[in-house]
N, CA, C, O and the ligand as a Tripos MOL2 file, in Angstrom:
@<TRIPOS>MOLECULE
protein
  281   279    71     0     0
PROTEIN
NO_CHARGES

@<TRIPOS>ATOM
      1 N         145.1690  -57.2230  -34.9090 N.3       1 MET1
      2 CA        143.8590  -57.8930  -34.9240 C.3       1 MET1
      3 C         143.4330  -58.2240  -33.5070 C.2       1 MET1
      4 O         144.1690  -58.8610  -32.7540 O.2       1 MET1
      5 N         142.2740  -57.7960  -33.1650 N.am      2 THR2
      6 CA        141.7910  -58.0490  -31.8110 C.3       2 THR2
      7 C         140.7200  -59.1270  -31.8000 C.2       2 THR2
      8 O         139.8190  -59.1350  -32.6390 O.2       2 THR2
      9 N         140.8250  -60.0010  -30.8770 N.am      3 THR3
     10 CA        139.7840  -61.0200  -30.6940 C.3       3 THR3
     11 C         139.1650  -60.8290  -29.3270 C.2       3 THR3
     12 O         139.5430  -61.4700  -28.3470 O.2       3 THR3
     13 N         138.2250  -59.9480  -29.2980 N.am      4 ASN4
     14 CA        137.6410  -59.5550  -28.0130 C.3       4 ASN4
     15 C         136.2090  -60.0570  -27.8640 C.2       4 ASN4
     16 O         135.4410  -59.5330  -27.0580 O.2       4 ASN4
     17 N         135.8660  -61.0490  -28.6280 N.am      5 GLU5
     18 CA        134.4910  -61.5220  -28.5930 C.3       5 GLU5
     19 C         134.2880  -62.5630  -27.4960 C.2       5 GLU5
     20 O         135.1880  -63.3340  -27.1640 O.2       5 GLU5
     21 N         133.1020  -62.5560  -26.9590 N.am      6 GLN6
     22 CA        132.7360  -63.5920  -25.9980 C.3       6 GLN6
     23 C         131.8790  -64.6260  -26.7290 C.2       6 GLN6
     24 O         130.6630  -64.4810  -26.8490 O.2       6 GLN6
     25 N         132.5300  -65.6390  -27.1970 N.am      7 ALA7
     26 CA        131.8200  -66.6190  -28.0140 C.3       7 ALA7
     27 C         131.0660  -67.6200  -27.1440 C.2       7 ALA7
     28 O         131.5250  -68.0230  -26.0750 O.2       7 ALA7
     29 N         129.9130  -68.0000  -27.6330 N.am      8 ASP8
     30 CA        129.1390  -69.0810  -27.0190 C.3       8 ASP8
     31 C         128.8070  -68.8650  -25.5520 C.2       8 ASP8
     32 O         128.6350  -69.8220  -24.7970 O.2       8 ASP8
     33 N         128.7210  -67.6220  -25.1620 N.am      9 GLU9
     34 CA        128.3780  -67.3490  -23.7730 C.3       9 GLU9
     35 C         126.8650  -67.4440  -23.5480 C.2       9 GLU9
     36 O         126.4160  -67.7970  -22.4570 O.2       9 GLU9
     37 N         126.1000  -67.1320  -24.5640 N.am     10 GLY10
     38 CA        124.6500  -67.1350  -24.4190 C.3      10 GLY10
     39 C         124.1820  -66.2220  -23.3100 C.2      10 GLY10
     40 O         123.4070  -66.6260  -22.4430 O.2      10 GLY10
     41 N         124.6480  -65.0100  -23.3400 N.am     11 ILE11
     42 CA        124.3900  -64.0780  -22.2410 C.3      11 ILE11
     43 C         122.9130  -63.6940  -22.1730 C.2      11 ILE11
     44 O         122.2970  -63.3460  -23.1800 O.2      11 ILE11
     45 N         122.3820  -63.7620  -21.0050 N.am     12 THR12
     46 CA        121.0000  -63.3780  -20.7840 C.3      12 THR12
     47 C         120.9490  -62.1770  -19.8540 C.2      12 THR12
     48 O         121.6370  -62.1340  -18.8340 O.2      12 THR12
     49 N         120.1370  -61.2220  -20.2130 N.am     13 ALA13
     50 CA        119.9190  -60.0700  -19.3600 C.3      13 ALA13
     51 C         118.4810  -60.0940  -18.8560 C.2      13 ALA13
     52 O         117.6090  -60.7540  -19.4210 O.2      13 ALA13
     53 N         118.2670  -59.3620  -17.7930 N.am     14 LEU14
     54 CA        116.9210  -59.2490  -17.2370 C.3      14 LEU14
     55 C         116.3850  -57.8560  -17.5200 C.2      14 LEU14
     56 O         117.1020  -56.8620  -17.4030 O.2      14 LEU14
     57 N         115.1350  -57.8010  -17.8900 N.am     15 GLN15
     58 CA        114.5370  -56.5130  -18.2020 C.3      15 GLN15
     59 C         113.1880  -56.3570  -17.5180 C.2      15 GLN15
     60 O         112.3730  -57.2780  -17.4780 O.2      15 GLN15
     61 N         112.9830  -55.1720  -16.9880 N.am     16 VAL16
     62 CA        111.6810  -54.8180  -16.4270 C.3      16 VAL16
     63 C         111.1800  -53.5730  -17.1420 C.2      16 VAL16
     64 O         111.8920  -52.5750  -17.2520 O.2      16 VAL16
     65 N         109.9590  -53.6450  -17.6200 N.am     17 ALA17
     66 CA        109.3340  -52.4820  -18.2300 C.3      17 ALA17
     67 C         108.0490  -52.1880  -17.4810 C.2      17 ALA17
     68 O         107.1000  -52.9720  -17.5000 O.2      17 ALA17
     69 N         108.0410  -51.0360  -16.8210 N.am     18 CYS18
     70 CA        106.8940  -50.6900  -15.9900 C.3      18 CYS18
     71 C         105.6450  -50.5030  -16.8260 C.2      18 CYS18
     72 O         104.5390  -50.7400  -16.3400 O.2      18 CYS18
     73 N         105.7950  -50.0860  -18.0590 N.am     19 ASP19
     74 CA        104.6080  -49.7570  -18.8560 C.3      19 ASP19
     75 C         103.7640  -50.9720  -19.2220 C.2      19 ASP19
     76 O         102.6800  -50.8290  -19.7880 O.2      19 ASP19
     77 N         104.2530  -52.1600  -18.9040 N.am     20 THR20
     78 CA        103.3870  -53.3110  -19.0730 C.3      20 THR20
     79 C         102.2430  -53.2670  -18.0720 C.2      20 THR20
     80 O         101.1910  -53.8710  -18.2850 O.2      20 THR20
     81 N         102.4570  -52.5510  -16.9870 N.am     21 GLU21
     82 CA        101.4570  -52.4760  -15.9330 C.3      21 GLU21
     83 C         100.7440  -51.1250  -15.9240 C.2      21 GLU21
     84 O          99.5280  -51.0540  -15.7500 O.2      21 GLU21
     85 N         101.5080  -50.0730  -16.1110 N.am     22 VAL22
     86 CA        100.9700  -48.7280  -15.9990 C.3      22 VAL22
     87 C         101.1770  -47.9990  -17.3160 C.2      22 VAL22
     88 O         102.3060  -47.6810  -17.6910 O.2      22 VAL22
     89 N         100.1120  -47.7440  -17.9940 N.am     23 SER23
     90 CA        100.2070  -47.0690  -19.2870 C.3      23 SER23
     91 C         100.8080  -45.6870  -19.1220 C.2      23 SER23
     92 O         100.3970  -44.9100  -18.2600 O.2      23 SER23
     93 N         101.7830  -45.3970  -19.9600 N.am     24 GLY24
     94 CA        102.3710  -44.0720  -19.9490 C.3      24 GLY24
     95 C         103.6560  -43.9550  -19.1560 C.2      24 GLY24
     96 O         104.3890  -42.9780  -19.3110 O.2      24 GLY24
     97 N         103.9430  -44.9270  -18.3110 N.am     25 CYS25
     98 CA        105.1940  -44.8760  -17.5660 C.3      25 CYS25
     99 C         106.3150  -45.4270  -18.4410 C.2      25 CYS25
    100 O         106.1710  -46.4710  -19.0780 O.2      25 CYS25
    101 N         107.4120  -44.7210  -18.4600 N.am     26 VAL26
    102 CA        108.4980  -45.1100  -19.3520 C.3      26 VAL26
    103 C         109.6310  -45.8090  -18.6040 C.2      26 VAL26
    104 O         110.7030  -46.0410  -19.1640 O.2      26 VAL26
    105 N         109.3900  -46.1390  -17.3500 N.am     27 PHE27
    106 CA        110.4290  -46.8150  -16.5800 C.3      27 PHE27
    107 C         110.7980  -48.1320  -17.2430 C.2      27 PHE27
    108 O         109.9480  -48.9980  -17.4530 O.2      27 PHE27
    109 N         112.0610  -48.2680  -17.5650 N.am     28 LEU28
    110 CA        112.5460  -49.5070  -18.1460 C.3      28 LEU28
    111 C         113.9720  -49.7180  -17.6790 C.2      28 LEU28
    112 O         114.7970  -48.8050  -17.7280 O.2      28 LEU28
    113 N         114.2490  -50.9050  -17.2350 N.am     29 MET29
    114 CA        115.5670  -51.1650  -16.6920 C.3      29 MET29
    115 C         116.0450  -52.5310  -17.1570 C.2      29 MET29
    116 O         115.2800  -53.4930  -17.2260 O.2      29 MET29
    117 N         117.3170  -52.5860  -17.4690 N.am     30 ARG30
    118 CA        117.9000  -53.8510  -17.9000 C.3      30 ARG30
    119 C         119.2070  -54.0640  -17.1360 C.2      30 ARG30
    120 O         120.0390  -53.1620  -17.0420 O.2      30 ARG30
    121 N         119.3690  -55.2450  -16.6060 N.am     31 THR31
    122 CA        120.6010  -55.5490  -15.8830 C.3      31 THR31
    123 C         121.1060  -56.9310  -16.2770 C.2      31 THR31
    124 O         120.4340  -57.6920  -16.9720 O.2      31 THR31
    125 N         122.2910  -57.2200  -15.8150 N.am     32 GLU32
    126 CA        122.7950  -58.5740  -15.9660 C.3      32 GLU32
    127 C         122.0650  -59.4870  -14.9970 C.2      32 GLU32
    128 O         121.5100  -59.0480  -13.9890 O.2      32 GLU32
    129 N         122.0810  -60.7620  -15.3300 N.am     33 GLU33
    130 CA        121.3470  -61.7220  -14.5260 C.3      33 GLU33
    131 C         121.8440  -61.7380  -13.0700 C.2      33 GLU33
    132 O         121.0770  -62.0000  -12.1440 O.2      33 GLU33
    133 N         123.1160  -61.4590  -12.8940 N.am     34 ASP34
    134 CA        123.6890  -61.4450  -11.5430 C.3      34 ASP34
    135 C         123.0880  -60.3560  -10.6710 C.2      34 ASP34
    136 O         123.1320  -60.4340   -9.4440 O.2      34 ASP34
    137 N         122.5270  -59.3410  -11.3150 N.am     35 ASP35
    138 CA        121.9810  -58.2060  -10.5820 C.3      35 ASP35
    139 C         120.4880  -58.3330  -10.3400 C.2      35 ASP35
    140 O         119.8110  -57.3330  -10.1020 O.2      35 ASP35
    141 N         119.9770  -59.5290  -10.3980 N.am     36 ARG36
    142 CA        118.5410  -59.7570  -10.2630 C.3      36 ARG36
    143 C         117.9600  -59.1080   -9.0000 C.2      36 ARG36
    144 O         116.9250  -58.4460   -9.0620 O.2      36 ARG36
    145 N         118.6170  -59.2970   -7.8740 N.am     37 ASP37
    146 CA        118.0850  -58.7570   -6.6210 C.3      37 ASP37
    147 C         117.9800  -57.2390   -6.6630 C.2      37 ASP37
    148 O         116.9900  -56.6560   -6.2220 O.2      37 ASP37
    149 N         119.0150  -56.6140   -7.2000 N.am     38 ARG38
    150 CA        119.0230  -55.1630   -7.2610 C.3      38 ARG38
    151 C         117.9330  -54.6650   -8.2110 C.2      38 ARG38
    152 O         117.2450  -53.6860   -7.9190 O.2      38 ARG38
    153 N         117.7840  -55.3340   -9.3290 N.am     39 LEU39
    154 CA        116.7360  -54.9720  -10.2770 C.3      39 LEU39
    155 C         115.3620  -55.0390   -9.6290 C.2      39 LEU39
    156 O         114.5430  -54.1340   -9.7930 O.2      39 LEU39
    157 N         115.1180  -56.1020   -8.9020 N.am     40 LEU40
    158 CA        113.8150  -56.2780   -8.2660 C.3      40 LEU40
    159 C         113.5630  -55.2100   -7.2020 C.2      40 LEU40
    160 O         112.4520  -54.6940   -7.0790 O.2      40 LEU40
    161 N         114.5940  -54.8890   -6.4430 N.am     41 GLU41
    162 CA        114.4230  -53.8840   -5.3920 C.3      41 GLU41
    163 C         114.1810  -52.5020   -5.9740 C.2      41 GLU41
    164 O         113.3250  -51.7590   -5.4940 O.2      41 GLU41
    165 N         114.9300  -52.1630   -7.0020 N.am     42 ILE42
    166 CA        114.7450  -50.8500   -7.6240 C.3      42 ILE42
    167 C         113.3590  -50.7400   -8.2330 C.2      42 ILE42
    168 O         112.7100  -49.6980   -8.1350 O.2      42 ILE42
    169 N         112.9100  -51.8070   -8.8570 N.am     43 THR43
    170 CA        111.5820  -51.7950   -9.4580 C.3      43 THR43
    171 C         110.5070  -51.6780   -8.3960 C.2      43 THR43
    172 O         109.5410  -50.9330   -8.5590 O.2      43 THR43
    173 N         110.6750  -52.4080   -7.3140 N.am     44 ARG44
    174 CA        109.7030  -52.3280   -6.2280 C.3      44 ARG44
    175 C         109.6170  -50.9000   -5.6930 C.2      44 ARG44
    176 O         108.5230  -50.3740   -5.4870 O.2      44 ARG44
    177 N         110.7700  -50.2780   -5.4700 N.am     45 ASP45
    178 CA        110.7810  -48.9080   -4.9610 C.3      45 ASP45
    179 C         110.1530  -47.9440   -5.9620 C.2      45 ASP45
    180 O         109.4230  -47.0280   -5.5830 O.2      45 ASP45
    181 N         110.4400  -48.1560   -7.2290 N.am     46 HIS46
    182 CA        109.8510  -47.2960   -8.2630 C.3      46 HIS46
    183 C         108.3250  -47.3700   -8.2350 C.2      46 HIS46
    184 O         107.6450  -46.3440   -8.2460 O.2      46 HIS46
    185 N         107.8010  -48.5790   -8.1980 N.am     47 VAL47
    186 CA        106.3430  -48.7470   -8.2350 C.3      47 VAL47
    187 C         105.7090  -48.1260   -6.9900 C.2      47 VAL47
    188 O         104.6380  -47.5230   -7.0630 O.2      47 VAL47
    189 N         106.3720  -48.2770   -5.8660 N.am     48 ARG48
    190 CA        105.8260  -47.7190   -4.6350 C.3      48 ARG48
    191 C         105.8620  -46.1960   -4.6600 C.2      48 ARG48
    192 O         104.8880  -45.5340   -4.2990 O.2      48 ARG48
    193 N         106.9950  -45.6500   -5.0910 N.am     49 GLU49
    194 CA        107.1540  -44.2000   -5.0360 C.3      49 GLU49
    195 C         106.3760  -43.4950   -6.1460 C.2      49 GLU49
    196 O         105.7990  -42.4310   -5.9200 O.2      49 GLU49
    197 N         106.3580  -44.0810   -7.3380 N.am     50 GLN50
    198 CA        105.7510  -43.4050   -8.4830 C.3      50 GLN50
    199 C         104.2780  -43.7410   -8.6490 C.2      50 GLN50
    200 O         103.5150  -42.9430   -9.1930 O.2      50 GLN50
    201 N         103.8790  -44.9020   -8.1900 N.am     51 HIS51
    202 CA        102.5150  -45.3540   -8.4710 C.3      51 HIS51
    203 C         101.7230  -45.6890   -7.2120 C.2      51 HIS51
    204 O         100.5300  -45.9850   -7.2830 O.2      51 HIS51
    205 N         102.3790  -45.6420   -6.0810 N.am     52 GLY52
    206 CA        101.6810  -45.8720   -4.8280 C.3      52 GLY52
    207 C         101.1650  -47.2850   -4.6560 C.2      52 GLY52
    208 O         100.1950  -47.5180   -3.9350 O.2      52 GLY52
    209 N         101.8260  -48.2400   -5.3280 N.am     53 LYS53
    210 CA        101.3950  -49.6280   -5.2090 C.3      53 LYS53
    211 C         102.4790  -50.4530   -4.5210 C.2      53 LYS53
    212 O         103.6760  -50.2320   -4.7050 O.2      53 LYS53
    213 N         102.0180  -51.4040   -3.7300 N.am     54 GLU54
    214 CA        102.9610  -52.2810   -3.0430 C.3      54 GLU54
    215 C         103.0270  -53.6260   -3.7490 C.2      54 GLU54
    216 O         102.0470  -54.3690   -3.7890 O.2      54 GLU54
    217 N         104.1660  -53.9210   -4.2920 N.am     55 TYR55
    218 CA        104.3950  -55.2490   -4.8510 C.3      55 TYR55
    219 C         105.4920  -55.9200   -4.0440 C.2      55 TYR55
    220 O         106.4170  -55.2750   -3.5490 O.2      55 TYR55
    221 N         105.3640  -57.2170   -3.9280 N.am     56 THR56
    222 CA        106.4630  -57.9510   -3.3180 C.3      56 THR56
    223 C         107.4990  -58.2720   -4.3900 C.2      56 THR56
    224 O         107.2320  -58.2140   -5.5900 O.2      56 THR56
    225 N         108.6830  -58.6090   -3.9080 N.am     57 ILE57
    226 CA        109.7440  -59.0200   -4.8260 C.3      57 ILE57
    227 C         109.2770  -60.1840   -5.6950 C.2      57 ILE57
    228 O         109.5450  -60.2220   -6.8960 O.2      57 ILE57
    229 N         108.5860  -61.1200   -5.0820 N.am     58 ASP58
    230 CA        108.1120  -62.2860   -5.8280 C.3      58 ASP58
    231 C         107.1300  -61.9150   -6.9340 C.2      58 ASP58
    232 O         107.1930  -62.4490   -8.0420 O.2      58 ASP58
    233 N         106.2290  -60.9980   -6.6210 N.am     59 GLU59
    234 CA        105.2550  -60.5710   -7.6220 C.3      59 GLU59
    235 C         105.9380  -59.9070   -8.8070 C.2      59 GLU59
    236 O         105.5960  -60.1620   -9.9620 O.2      59 GLU59
    237 N         106.8850  -59.0730   -8.5120 N.am     60 ILE60
    238 CA        107.6010  -58.4020   -9.5920 C.3      60 ILE60
    239 C         108.3480  -59.4280  -10.4330 C.2      60 ILE60
    240 O         108.3290  -59.3680  -11.6620 O.2      60 ILE60
    241 N         108.9900  -60.3510   -9.7780 N.am     61 GLU61
    242 CA        109.7690  -61.3370  -10.5080 C.3      61 GLU61
    243 C         108.8800  -62.1850  -11.4110 C.2      61 GLU61
    244 O         109.2310  -62.4730  -12.5550 O.2      61 GLU61
    245 N         107.7260  -62.5780  -10.8820 N.am     62 GLU62
    246 CA        106.8350  -63.4330  -11.6570 C.3      62 GLU62
    247 C         106.1730  -62.7100  -12.8190 C.2      62 GLU62
    248 O         106.0220  -63.2660  -13.9070 O.2      62 GLU62
    249 N         105.7890  -61.4870  -12.5830 N.am     63 ARG63
    250 CA        104.8870  -60.8220  -13.5270 C.3      63 ARG63
    251 C         105.5600  -59.8120  -14.4350 C.2      63 ARG63
    252 O         105.0230  -59.4710  -15.4890 O.2      63 ARG63
    253 N         106.7020  -59.3400  -14.0500 N.am     64 HIS64
    254 CA        107.2340  -58.1820  -14.7760 C.3      64 HIS64
    255 C         108.6400  -58.3470  -15.3200 C.2      64 HIS64
    256 O         109.0770  -57.5560  -16.1550 O.2      64 HIS64
    257 N         109.3460  -59.3540  -14.8630 N.am     65 VAL65
    258 CA        110.7020  -59.5280  -15.3480 C.3      65 VAL65
    259 C         110.7040  -60.4340  -16.5720 C.2      65 VAL65
    260 O         110.1200  -61.5170  -16.5630 O.2      65 VAL65
    261 N         111.3630  -59.9760  -17.6090 N.am     66 THR66
    262 CA        111.5370  -60.8100  -18.7760 C.3      66 THR66
    263 C         113.0310  -61.0120  -19.0240 C.2      66 THR66
    264 O         113.8470  -60.1310  -18.7560 O.2      66 THR66
    265 N         113.3590  -62.1700  -19.5320 N.am     67 GLU67
    266 CA        114.7470  -62.4480  -19.8720 C.3      67 GLU67
    267 C         114.9620  -62.1690  -21.3440 C.2      67 GLU67
    268 O         114.1820  -62.5890  -22.1990 O.2      67 GLU67
    269 N         116.0330  -61.4540  -21.6200 N.am     68 VAL68
    270 CA        116.3000  -61.0840  -23.0110 C.3      68 VAL68
    271 C         117.7270  -61.4780  -23.3700 C.2      68 VAL68
    272 O         118.6410  -61.3910  -22.5500 O.2      68 VAL68
    273 N         117.8950  -61.9060  -24.5910 N.am     69 GLU69
    274 CA        119.2370  -62.2050  -25.0850 C.3      69 GLU69
    275 C         119.9380  -60.9100  -25.4390 C.2      69 GLU69
    276 O         119.3360  -60.0060  -26.0180 O.2      69 GLU69
    277 N         121.2010  -60.8220  -25.0920 N.am     70 VAL70
    278 CA        121.9730  -59.6280  -25.4540 C.3      70 VAL70
    279 C         123.1760  -60.0080  -26.3060 C.2      70 VAL70
    280 O         123.9470  -59.1380  -26.7090 O.2      70 VAL70
    281 ZN        106.3100  -46.8650  -13.4470 Zn       71 ZN71
@<TRIPOS>BOND
     1     1     2 1
     2     2     3 1
     3     3     4 2
     4     3     5 am
     5     5     6 1
     6     6     7 1
     7     7     8 2
     8     7     9 am
     9     9    10 1
    10    10    11 1
    11    11    12 2
    12    11    13 am
    13    13    14 1
    14    14    15 1
    15    15    16 2
    16    15    17 am
    17    17    18 1
    18    18    19 1
    19    19    20 2
    20    19    21 am
    21    21    22 1
    22    22    23 1
    23    23    24 2
    24    23    25 am
    25    25    26 1
    26    26    27 1
    27    27    28 2
    28    27    29 am
    29    29    30 1
    30    30    31 1
    31    31    32 2
    32    31    33 am
    33    33    34 1
    34    34    35 1
    35    35    36 2
    36    35    37 am
    37    37    38 1
    38    38    39 1
    39    39    40 2
    40    39    41 am
    41    41    42 1
    42    42    43 1
    43    43    44 2
    44    43    45 am
    45    45    46 1
    46    46    47 1
    47    47    48 2
    48    47    49 am
    49    49    50 1
    50    50    51 1
    51    51    52 2
    52    51    53 am
    53    53    54 1
    54    54    55 1
    55    55    56 2
    56    55    57 am
    57    57    58 1
    58    58    59 1
    59    59    60 2
    60    59    61 am
    61    61    62 1
    62    62    63 1
    63    63    64 2
    64    63    65 am
    65    65    66 1
    66    66    67 1
    67    67    68 2
    68    67    69 am
    69    69    70 1
    70    70    71 1
    71    71    72 2
    72    71    73 am
    73    73    74 1
    74    74    75 1
    75    75    76 2
    76    75    77 am
    77    77    78 1
    78    78    79 1
    79    79    80 2
    80    79    81 am
    81    81    82 1
    82    82    83 1
    83    83    84 2
    84    83    85 am
    85    85    86 1
    86    86    87 1
    87    87    88 2
    88    87    89 am
    89    89    90 1
    90    90    91 1
    91    91    92 2
    92    91    93 am
    93    93    94 1
    94    94    95 1
    95    95    96 2
    96    95    97 am
    97    97    98 1
    98    98    99 1
    99    99   100 2
   100    99   101 am
   101   101   102 1
   102   102   103 1
   103   103   104 2
   104   103   105 am
   105   105   106 1
   106   106   107 1
   107   107   108 2
   108   107   109 am
   109   109   110 1
   110   110   111 1
   111   111   112 2
   112   111   113 am
   113   113   114 1
   114   114   115 1
   115   115   116 2
   116   115   117 am
   117   117   118 1
   118   118   119 1
   119   119   120 2
   120   119   121 am
   121   121   122 1
   122   122   123 1
   123   123   124 2
   124   123   125 am
   125   125   126 1
   126   126   127 1
   127   127   128 2
   128   127   129 am
   129   129   130 1
   130   130   131 1
   131   131   132 2
   132   131   133 am
   133   133   134 1
   134   134   135 1
   135   135   136 2
   136   135   137 am
   137   137   138 1
   138   138   139 1
   139   139   140 2
   140   139   141 am
   141   141   142 1
   142   142   143 1
   143   143   144 2
   144   143   145 am
   145   145   146 1
   146   146   147 1
   147   147   148 2
   148   147   149 am
   149   149   150 1
   150   150   151 1
   151   151   152 2
   152   151   153 am
   153   153   154 1
   154   154   155 1
   155   155   156 2
   156   155   157 am
   157   157   158 1
   158   158   159 1
   159   159   160 2
   160   159   161 am
   161   161   162 1
   162   162   163 1
   163   163   164 2
   164   163   165 am
   165   165   166 1
   166   166   167 1
   167   167   168 2
   168   167   169 am
   169   169   170 1
   170   170   171 1
   171   171   172 2
   172   171   173 am
   173   173   174 1
   174   174   175 1
   175   175   176 2
   176   175   177 am
   177   177   178 1
   178   178   179 1
   179   179   180 2
   180   179   181 am
   181   181   182 1
   182   182   183 1
   183   183   184 2
   184   183   185 am
   185   185   186 1
   186   186   187 1
   187   187   188 2
   188   187   189 am
   189   189   190 1
   190   190   191 1
   191   191   192 2
   192   191   193 am
   193   193   194 1
   194   194   195 1
   195   195   196 2
   196   195   197 am
   197   197   198 1
   198   198   199 1
   199   199   200 2
   200   199   201 am
   201   201   202 1
   202   202   203 1
   203   203   204 2
   204   203   205 am
   205   205   206 1
   206   206   207 1
   207   207   208 2
   208   207   209 am
   209   209   210 1
   210   210   211 1
   211   211   212 2
   212   211   213 am
   213   213   214 1
   214   214   215 1
   215   215   216 2
   216   215   217 am
   217   217   218 1
   218   218   219 1
   219   219   220 2
   220   219   221 am
   221   221   222 1
   222   222   223 1
   223   223   224 2
   224   223   225 am
   225   225   226 1
   226   226   227 1
   227   227   228 2
   228   227   229 am
   229   229   230 1
   230   230   231 1
   231   231   232 2
   232   231   233 am
   233   233   234 1
   234   234   235 1
   235   235   236 2
   236   235   237 am
   237   237   238 1
   238   238   239 1
   239   239   240 2
   240   239   241 am
   241   241   242 1
   242   242   243 1
   243   243   244 2
   244   243   245 am
   245   245   246 1
   246   246   247 1
   247   247   248 2
   248   247   249 am
   249   249   250 1
   250   250   251 1
   251   251   252 2
   252   251   253 am
   253   253   254 1
   254   254   255 1
   255   255   256 2
   256   255   257 am
   257   257   258 1
   258   258   259 1
   259   259   260 2
   260   259   261 am
   261   261   262 1
   262   262   263 1
   263   263   264 2
   264   263   265 am
   265   265   266 1
   266   266   267 1
   267   267   268 2
   268   267   269 am
   269   269   270 1
   270   270   271 1
   271   271   272 2
   272   271   273 am
   273   273   274 1
   274   274   275 1
   275   275   276 2
   276   275   277 am
   277   277   278 1
   278   278   279 1
   279   279   280 2
@<TRIPOS>SUBSTRUCTURE
     1 MET1         2 RESIDUE 1 A MET
     2 THR2         6 RESIDUE 1 A THR
     3 THR3        10 RESIDUE 1 A THR
     4 ASN4        14 RESIDUE 1 A ASN
     5 GLU5        18 RESIDUE 1 A GLU
     6 GLN6        22 RESIDUE 1 A GLN
     7 ALA7        26 RESIDUE 1 A ALA
     8 ASP8        30 RESIDUE 1 A ASP
     9 GLU9        34 RESIDUE 1 A GLU
    10 GLY10       38 RESIDUE 1 A GLY
    11 ILE11       42 RESIDUE 1 A ILE
    12 THR12       46 RESIDUE 1 A THR
    13 ALA13       50 RESIDUE 1 A ALA
    14 LEU14       54 RESIDUE 1 A LEU
    15 GLN15       58 RESIDUE 1 A GLN
    16 VAL16       62 RESIDUE 1 A VAL
    17 ALA17       66 RESIDUE 1 A ALA
    18 CYS18       70 RESIDUE 1 A CYS
    19 ASP19       74 RESIDUE 1 A ASP
    20 THR20       78 RESIDUE 1 A THR
    21 GLU21       82 RESIDUE 1 A GLU
    22 VAL22       86 RESIDUE 1 A VAL
    23 SER23       90 RESIDUE 1 A SER
    24 GLY24       94 RESIDUE 1 A GLY
    25 CYS25       98 RESIDUE 1 A CYS
    26 VAL26      102 RESIDUE 1 A VAL
    27 PHE27      106 RESIDUE 1 A PHE
    28 LEU28      110 RESIDUE 1 A LEU
    29 MET29      114 RESIDUE 1 A MET
    30 ARG30      118 RESIDUE 1 A ARG
    31 THR31      122 RESIDUE 1 A THR
    32 GLU32      126 RESIDUE 1 A GLU
    33 GLU33      130 RESIDUE 1 A GLU
    34 ASP34      134 RESIDUE 1 A ASP
    35 ASP35      138 RESIDUE 1 A ASP
    36 ARG36      142 RESIDUE 1 A ARG
    37 ASP37      146 RESIDUE 1 A ASP
    38 ARG38      150 RESIDUE 1 A ARG
    39 LEU39      154 RESIDUE 1 A LEU
    40 LEU40      158 RESIDUE 1 A LEU
    41 GLU41      162 RESIDUE 1 A GLU
    42 ILE42      166 RESIDUE 1 A ILE
    43 THR43      170 RESIDUE 1 A THR
    44 ARG44      174 RESIDUE 1 A ARG
    45 ASP45      178 RESIDUE 1 A ASP
    46 HIS46      182 RESIDUE 1 A HIS
    47 VAL47      186 RESIDUE 1 A VAL
    48 ARG48      190 RESIDUE 1 A ARG
    49 GLU49      194 RESIDUE 1 A GLU
    50 GLN50      198 RESIDUE 1 A GLN
    51 HIS51      202 RESIDUE 1 A HIS
    52 GLY52      206 RESIDUE 1 A GLY
    53 LYS53      210 RESIDUE 1 A LYS
    54 GLU54      214 RESIDUE 1 A GLU
    55 TYR55      218 RESIDUE 1 A TYR
    56 THR56      222 RESIDUE 1 A THR
    57 ILE57      226 RESIDUE 1 A ILE
    58 ASP58      230 RESIDUE 1 A ASP
    59 GLU59      234 RESIDUE 1 A GLU
    60 ILE60      238 RESIDUE 1 A ILE
    61 GLU61      242 RESIDUE 1 A GLU
    62 GLU62      246 RESIDUE 1 A GLU
    63 ARG63      250 RESIDUE 1 A ARG
    64 HIS64      254 RESIDUE 1 A HIS
    65 VAL65      258 RESIDUE 1 A VAL
    66 THR66      262 RESIDUE 1 A THR
    67 GLU67      266 RESIDUE 1 A GLU
    68 VAL68      270 RESIDUE 1 A VAL
    69 GLU69      274 RESIDUE 1 A GLU
    70 VAL70      278 RESIDUE 1 A VAL
    71 ZN71       281 GROUP 0 **** ****
């Protein structure tokens, strides 16, 4: 019998979905909360390279990151 569960951790993940801003883009990324900086940087680079828009890290964090229970 294995007891490999993480009880009562209340794990939260961060998710960015580009299609909230740009219709038709399927970019979606989910990371652990510890990876917030990396998530924001990757999203910023994606928006710049794929859509030609400049967002700051703060803008992305405020407007596009959602916290999801996992
Ligand atoms: Zn996109």
